[in-house]
C-alpha positions in Angstrom: 40.4 -13.8 -13.9 37.5 -11.2 -14.0 38.0 -10.6 -10.5 41.7 -9.5 -11.0 40.4 -6.7 -13.2 37.4 -5.2 -11.1 39.3 -2.7 -9.6 40.0 -1.2 -13.1 36.1 -0.8 -13.8 35.7 2.6 -12.3 39.2 3.7 -13.8 38.4 3.3 -17.3 35.2 4.5 -18.6 34.8 4.2 -22.4 33.0 6.8 -24.4 29.9 5.4 -26.0 31.0 7.1 -29.3 34.4 5.2 -29.6 32.8 2.1 -28.4 30.0 1.8 -31.3 32.5 0.2 -33.7 33.6 -2.4 -31.1 30.3 -3.2 -30.4 29.4 -3.6 -33.9 32.6 -5.8 -34.3 31.5 -7.8 -31.3 28.0 -8.3 -32.8 29.5 -9.5 -36.1 31.8 -12.0 -34.3 28.7 -13.4 -32.4 27.2 -13.7 -35.7 30.4 -15.7 -36.8 30.3 -18.1 -33.6 26.8 -18.9 -34.4 27.7 -20.0 -37.7 30.4 -21.9 -36.4 28.0 -23.7 -34.2 25.8 -24.5 -36.9 28.7 -25.8 -39.2 29.7 -28.0 -36.4 26.0 -29.2 -35.8 25.7 -29.9 -39.7 29.0 -31.9 -39.9 30.8 -29.3 -42.2 34.4 -29.8 -43.5 37.1 -29.2 -40.4 39.0 -26.8 -42.6 35.8 -24.9 -43.2 35.1 -24.7 -39.5 38.6 -23.7 -38.3 38.7 -20.9 -40.8 35.3 -19.6 -39.6 36.5 -20.1 -36.0 40.0 -18.3 -36.6 37.9 -15.2 -38.3 35.8 -15.1 -34.9 39.0 -15.1 -32.8 40.7 -12.4 -34.9 37.4 -10.3 -34.5 37.6 -10.6 -30.7 41.1 -10.1 -30.4 40.6 -6.8 -32.5 37.7 -5.6 -30.2 39.8 -6.2 -27.3 42.9 -4.3 -28.4 40.5 -1.4 -29.3 39.2 -1.1 -26.0 42.6 -1.3 -24.5 43.7 1.4 -26.9 40.8 3.6 -25.9 41.7 3.2 -22.3 45.0 4.1 -23.1 44.4 7.0 -24.7 42.2 8.3 -22.1 45.0 7.6 -19.8 47.2 9.9 -21.6 44.7 12.6 -22.5 43.4 13.0 -18.8 46.9 11.9 -17.3 44.9 9.4 -14.8 47.1 8.4 -12.5 45.0 5.9 -10.9 45.7 3.3 -13.4 49.3 2.5 -13.6 51.5 0.9 -16.1 51.2 -2.5 -14.3 47.5 -2.5 -14.5 47.6 -1.6 -18.4 50.1 -4.4 -18.8 47.8 -6.8 -17.3 44.8 -5.7 -19.3 46.9 -5.8 -22.5 48.4 -9.5 -21.6 44.9 -11.0 -20.9 44.4 -10.8 -24.6 47.6 -12.5 -25.6 
C-alpha cells in the first residue's frame, strides 16, 4: 500500500513546526503500545489490554488525520494543483 502513495511524497511536504504535535502524539502512542505488549506478556486482564489498545489506535488515527489536515491546508493555501482530489481522498480513506 505504501507504494500507492510514493508519488505523493514530493507533493506534500510537512512543516516541522506543524508536525511537532503529531510527533509527540506518535511518541505517546509508541509508549502506550509498549505498555500493551508488557500487559500481554504479564497476562493482564483482557479488558485492560483492549482498553489500552483502543487508546493506541485512537492516537494513531488522530496523528494520521492531523497529517492529512496539514496536507489539505497546504494544498488550499498554496493552490497546489499537483495533488488532486482523488489523491487526497486516497490518503484520507487509508485511515478509515
